[in-house]
C-alpha positions as CSV (number, residue, x, y, z in Angstrom):
1,M,7.7,-9.5,35.9
2,S,8.0,-10.2,32.2
3,A,9.2,-13.8,32.9
4,M,6.2,-14.4,35.2
5,T,3.8,-13.0,32.6
6,Q,5.3,-15.1,29.9
7,A,5.3,-18.3,32.0
8,I,1.6,-17.8,32.9
9,G,0.8,-17.2,29.2
10,Y,2.6,-20.5,28.3
11,M,0.7,-22.4,31.0
12,I,-2.6,-21.1,29.7
13,G,-1.6,-21.8,26.1
14,A,-0.6,-25.4,27.0
15,V,-4.2,-26.1,28.1
16,G,-5.5,-25.2,24.6
17,P,-4.7,-28.5,22.8
18,F,-6.4,-30.5,25.6
19,I,-9.5,-28.4,25.3
20,I,-9.5,-28.8,21.5
21,G,-9.1,-32.5,21.9
22,F,-11.8,-32.8,24.4
23,L,-14.2,-30.8,22.3
24,H,-13.4,-33.0,19.3
25,D,-14.0,-36.2,21.2
26,Y,-17.2,-34.9,22.8
27,L,-18.7,-33.3,19.7
28,G,-17.1,-35.4,16.9
29,S,-16.0,-32.5,14.8
30,F,-13.5,-29.7,14.7
31,V,-16.1,-27.2,13.4
32,P,-17.3,-26.1,16.9
33,T,-13.7,-25.8,18.0
34,L,-13.0,-23.5,15.0
35,Y,-16.0,-21.3,16.0
36,L,-14.6,-21.2,19.6
37,L,-11.2,-20.1,18.3
38,I,-12.7,-17.4,16.1
39,I,-14.8,-16.1,19.0
40,M,-11.8,-16.0,21.3
41,G,-9.8,-14.2,18.6
42,F,-12.4,-11.5,18.3
43,I,-12.5,-11.2,22.1
44,V,-8.7,-10.7,22.2
45,I,-8.9,-8.2,19.4
46,L,-11.6,-6.2,21.2
47,L,-9.8,-6.3,24.5
48,G,-6.5,-5.2,22.9
49,W,-8.3,-2.4,21.1
50,K,-10.1,-1.3,24.3
51,I,-7.1,-1.5,26.6
52,T,-4.5,0.3,24.5
53,K,-4.1,4.0,24.4
54,P,-3.0,6.0,21.5
55,A,0.6,7.2,21.7
56,K,1.2,10.9,22.1
57,V,4.3,12.1,20.2
58,K,5.8,15.5,20.1
59,V,7.5,16.5,16.9
60,E,9.5,19.7,17.1
61,G,7.4,20.9,20.0
62,I,4.1,20.4,18.2
63,P,1.9,17.7,19.8
64,A,0.7,15.1,17.3
65,K,-2.7,13.5,17.4
C-alpha cells in the first residue's frame, strides 16, 4: 500500500514541471506559476491541518491533552 501511494505521488509530481513549462510558455512569465504554487501550498497545509487528529498520549495513567 505504501509503495502504491508513493508511486502515485511520484507520477503526480512528475506532471508538475510540464505544467510549469506550459504556463511559462503560455503566459510568458514565472510569476503566475509562483502564485499557483503558493496557492497549492496553502491548500496542502489546510488539508493536512484538517485531516490530522491530535495524538492522545497517556503518561503514568493520566490522559494528556
